[in-house]
C-alpha positions in Angstrom: -41.4 -263.7 39.0 -39.6 -261.6 36.4 -42.1 -258.8 36.1 -45.0 -257.4 38.0 -48.4 -258.8 37.5 -50.8 -256.5 35.7 -54.5 -256.1 36.4 -56.4 -255.8 33.2 -59.8 -254.6 32.2 -60.9 -256.7 29.3 -63.9 -255.3 27.6 -66.1 -257.9 26.0 -69.0 -255.8 24.7 -72.2 -256.9 23.1 -72.2 -256.5 19.3 -69.6 -254.0 18.0 -70.2 -251.4 20.6 -67.6 -248.7 20.3 -65.8 -247.6 23.5 -65.5 -243.8 23.7 -64.5 -241.2 26.3 -66.7 -238.2 27.4 -65.6 -234.7 26.8 -64.1 -234.2 29.3 -64.0 -237.1 31.9 -64.5 -236.5 35.6 -61.3 -237.3 37.5 -60.3 -241.0 37.4 -61.1 -242.7 34.1 -64.6 -244.1 33.7 -65.6 -246.7 31.1 -68.0 -245.2 28.6 -69.7 -246.5 25.4 -71.5 -245.2 22.4 -75.1 -246.5 22.1 -76.8 -247.3 18.8 -78.3 -243.8 18.9 -74.8 -242.3 19.1 -75.0 -241.1 22.7 -71.9 -241.5 24.9 -72.8 -242.9 28.3 -70.9 -244.0 31.4 -71.0 -247.7 31.9 -73.0 -248.3 35.1 -75.5 -250.7 36.7 -79.0 -249.2 36.9 -80.6 -252.2 38.7 -79.5 -253.0 42.2 -78.6 -255.0 44.1 -76.2 -256.3 41.4 -76.2 -260.1 41.6 -73.0 -262.1 41.3 -72.1 -265.8 41.0 -69.0 -267.7 41.8 -67.7 -270.8 40.0 -67.8 -273.9 42.1 -64.2 -275.1 41.4 -61.2 -274.7 43.6 -57.6 -274.1 42.9 -54.5 -275.2 44.9 -54.7 -273.4 48.2 -58.1 -271.8 47.8 -61.4 -273.7 48.1 -64.6 -272.5 46.3 -66.1 -271.3 49.6 -62.8 -269.5 50.7 -62.8 -267.8 47.3 -66.5 -266.7 47.7 -65.8 -265.3 51.2 -62.9 -263.2 50.0 -64.9 -261.9 47.0 -67.8 -261.1 49.3 -65.5 -259.0 51.5 -64.3 -257.1 48.4 -67.8 -256.3 47.2 -68.7 -255.2 50.8 -65.8 -252.8 50.8 -67.1 -251.0 47.7 -70.7 -251.1 49.0 -69.6 -249.5 52.3 -68.5 -246.2 50.6 -70.7 -243.7 52.3 -70.8 -241.2 49.5 -72.0 -243.8 46.9 -75.2 -245.8 46.5 -74.7 -249.3 45.0 -75.5 -252.7 46.4 -74.4 -256.2 45.6 -75.9 -259.7 46.3 -74.3 -263.1 46.1 -76.6 -265.3 44.0 -74.9 -268.7 44.4 -72.3 -271.0 43.1 -72.4 -272.1 39.4 -70.6 -274.5 37.1 -70.3 -271.8 34.5 -67.0 -270.1 33.7 -66.6 -266.3 33.3 -67.2 -264.8 29.8 -69.8 -267.3 28.7 -72.4 -264.6 27.9 -75.1 -266.4 30.0 -76.9 -263.5 31.6 -75.0 -264.1 34.9 -72.2 -262.1 36.3 -69.7 -264.9 37.1 -66.4 -264.6 39.0 -64.0 -267.5 39.0 -60.6 -269.0 38.2 -59.5 -269.7 34.6 -56.2 -271.0 33.6 -54.6 -268.5 31.1 -50.9 -269.3 30.9 -50.4 -267.2 27.8 -51.4 -264.1 30.0 -48.3 -264.6 32.1 -48.4 -261.0 33.5 -52.2 -260.7 34.0 -53.7 -261.6 37.4 -57.3 -261.0 36.3 -59.6 -259.3 33.8 -63.2 -258.0 33.7 -65.6 -258.1 30.8 -69.0 -256.5 30.1 -72.2 -257.2 28.2 -74.1 -254.0 27.6 -77.5 -253.0 26.5 -76.7 -251.3 23.1 -79.8 -249.1 23.3 -79.4 -247.7 26.8 -75.7 -248.4 27.5 -76.5 -250.0 30.8 -74.4 -252.9 32.0 -76.4 -256.2 32.0 -73.6 -258.6 32.7 -70.0 -258.4 33.9 -67.7 -261.3 34.5 -64.3 -261.4 36.2 -61.7 -264.1 35.8 -58.7 -264.8 38.1 -55.7 -266.4 36.4 -55.0 -269.7 38.0 -51.6 -269.8 36.4 -50.6 -267.8 39.5 -50.6 -269.1 43.1 -53.4 -267.6 45.2 -54.3 -267.2 48.9 -57.2 -266.0 51.0 -55.3 -266.1 54.3 -56.0 -263.2 56.6 -52.3 -262.2 57.1 -51.4 -263.1 53.5 -49.2 -265.9 52.4 -45.6 -265.7 51.0 -45.3 -266.3 47.3 -49.1 -266.2 46.7 -51.3 -263.3 45.4 -54.2 -262.1 47.6 -57.6 -262.9 46.2 -59.3 -260.1 48.1 -56.9 -257.4 46.9 -57.2 -258.4 43.2 -60.9 -258.7 43.6 -61.2 -255.2 44.9 -59.4 -253.9 41.8 -61.4 -255.9 39.4 -64.7 -255.0 41.0 -63.7 -251.4 40.5 -63.8 -252.2 36.7 -67.0 -254.2 37.3 -68.7 -251.1 38.5 -67.3 -248.9 35.7 -64.0 -247.5 36.8 -60.9 -247.5 34.6 -57.3 -247.4 35.7 -55.8 -244.7 38.0 -52.2 -243.4 37.4 -51.7 -242.6 41.1 -48.7 -244.9 41.7 -44.9 -245.0 41.4 -42.8 -247.8 39.8 -39.2 -248.4 39.0 -37.7 -250.5 36.2 -36.5 -254.0 37.1 -33.0 -255.0 35.8 -34.7 -258.2 34.5 -37.5 -256.2 32.7 -40.8 -254.8 33.7 -41.6 -252.5 36.6 -41.8 -252.9 40.3 -44.4 -250.9 42.3 -42.8 -248.7 44.9 -45.9 -246.8 46.0 -49.6 -246.6 45.1 -52.4 -244.2 46.1 -55.2 -246.0 44.3 -56.5 -249.6 44.3 -57.2 -248.9 40.6 -53.5 -248.5 39.8 -52.9 -251.1 37.0 -49.8 -252.9 38.4 -49.9 -255.2 41.4 -47.6 -254.8 44.3 -46.8 -258.5 44.2 -47.4 -261.7 46.1 -48.4 -261.5 49.8 -49.0 -257.7 49.7 -52.3 -256.7 51.3 -52.2 -252.9 50.7 -54.9 -253.1 48.1 -57.5 -254.5 50.5 -58.4 -250.8 51.4 -59.8 -248.2 49.1 -58.0 -244.9 48.6 -59.5 -241.4 48.2 -59.3 -241.6 44.4 -61.1 -244.9 44.3 -63.8 -243.5 46.7 -64.2 -240.4 44.5 -64.6 -242.6 41.5 -67.4 -244.8 42.7 -69.1 -241.8 44.3 -69.1 -239.9 41.0 -70.7 -242.9 39.1 -73.2 -243.8 41.8 -73.5 -240.6 43.9 -75.3 -240.5 47.2 -77.8 -237.6 47.4 -75.3 -235.3 49.3 -72.1 -236.2 47.4 -72.0 -233.3 45.0 -73.3 -230.8 47.6 -70.5 -231.7 50.0 -67.6 -231.8 47.5 -66.0 -229.6 44.9 -64.4 -229.9 41.5 -61.4 -228.5 39.6 -61.7 -227.6 35.9 -58.9 -226.5 33.6 -56.7 -227.0 30.6 -53.1 -228.1 30.0 -51.0 -226.8 27.1 -47.5 -227.2 25.8 -46.1 -224.3 23.7 -49.7 -223.1 23.3 -50.9 -226.5 22.0 -53.4 -228.5 24.1 -52.1 -231.8 25.5 -53.9 -235.2 25.3 -53.2 -237.7 28.1 -51.6 -235.4 30.7 -52.0 -236.7 34.3 -53.4 -234.0 36.6 -53.3 -234.5 40.3 -55.0 -232.5 43.0 -53.3 -232.8 46.4 -55.1 -231.6 49.6 -52.4 -230.6 52.0 -54.7 -230.6 55.0 -56.1 -234.2 54.5 -53.3 -235.7 52.4 -55.8 -236.8 49.8 -54.7 -237.4 46.2 -57.4 -237.4 43.5 -56.4 -237.3 39.9 -57.7 -237.0 36.3 -56.5 -236.8 32.7 -56.7 -234.4 29.8 -58.6 -236.5 27.3 -60.0 -234.3 24.6 -58.5 -232.2 21.7 -58.7 -229.1 23.9 -56.5 -230.5 26.6 -59.3 -230.1 29.2 -59.7 -231.9 32.5 -62.2 -231.9 35.4 -61.4 -233.5 38.8 -64.5 -234.1 40.9 -65.0 -235.3 44.4 -62.6 -232.9 46.1 -62.8 -232.0 49.7 -63.5 -228.3 49.9 -60.4 -226.2 50.5 -57.0 -225.5 49.0 -55.2 -228.0 46.7 -51.8 -228.2 45.0 -52.2 -229.0 41.3 -49.5 -231.1 39.7 -49.3 -232.0 36.0 -47.1 -234.8 34.8 -46.6 -237.1 31.8 -48.1 -240.6 31.9 -44.7 -242.3 31.9 -44.8 -244.5 35.0 -46.8 -247.4 33.6 -47.8 -248.8 30.3 -49.8 -246.1 28.5 -52.0 -248.9 26.9 -53.4 -249.5 30.4 -55.1 -246.1 30.1 -55.5 -245.0 26.5 -55.5 -246.6 23.0 -54.5 -243.2 21.4 -51.1 -241.6 21.4 -50.5 -239.4 24.4 -48.0 -236.5 24.9 -45.1 -237.6 27.1 -42.4 -235.1 26.2 -43.0 -232.4 28.9 -41.8 -231.7 32.4 -43.6 -232.2 35.6 -45.3 -228.9 36.5 -46.9 -227.4 39.6 -49.7 -224.9 39.0 -48.4 -221.5 40.2 -51.3 -221.0 42.6 -53.2 -223.0 45.1 -56.6 -224.1 43.8 -59.4 -223.8 46.3 -62.2 -226.3 45.7 -65.6 -224.8 46.5 -68.3 -226.7 48.4 -71.0 -228.0 46.1 -69.6 -226.6 42.8 -66.7 -226.2 40.3 -63.9 -223.7 41.0 -62.8 -221.1 38.5 -61.3 -222.6 35.4 -57.5 -222.3 35.1 -54.8 -223.2 32.6 -51.5 -225.0 33.3 -48.7 -224.4 30.8 -46.0 -227.1 30.8 -42.5 -227.0 29.3 -40.9 -229.5 27.0 -38.3 -231.9 28.4 
């Protein structure tokens, strides 16, 4: 394959519902929408368990039952996050394809050869009054070769790994920038490291690293569907990023816990250059601010983002309090 496969969040919204971002977002990106009343709400399921269906058609190397079993494991991984409260239920096989707007959340294979770098995509139908998700479909691109083998299979992409990423979108999470890539001589990027299942670029065939959630993924689902003790047991960092006194839009802000090794990150996504990173383990964190230049910016934002600044470490350790937000701080970055 000449380039890495991307994992895309395709938003198929009811009517002409505008996608918007809150002010500011919590950590990781969350999908939000503007309702008919003008309210900005986080996309989330309010009725659980969330039922899902699987198409009854196989592809080379993966039967319909093998596909369903791998998908069920991915749903179970998200459901098992102890700091979150969401449940899923397999509702059966169906002859329907994803994206048919049929009041069923359907996952299945679709042949999309024109999407030669997209492994899968997730779409939504939303209640335009409340903003609640009422249907979400996921397609897996059968242009690629797939496998559900426990140890993986050479030359084939792992269904469970891709499903874990797409189900992250299914429950309302956008992409994470916690990953490292390098340019390929033939074009595109190769992933060299990733600290989030929600990183938008796949490791490649036969890689099983994305069968396990990372701290950033866990913080994300816990923030959208918090268990009763989630906010009482974790802390948050709040601040602003500026360049020559001007607020920056789209800076990537990473909180690193040296004691646990956890990485949880967010973005500055308003005109004031503000960020807030929630779900932090209480204690000291190193704060790193960097440009979003290690993946396609379009995987994160439609708007222009500032990229011409140097990676910067905040001059002090930030101490996340238990059950609250730490003292607000500013990070001043320098131009490249």
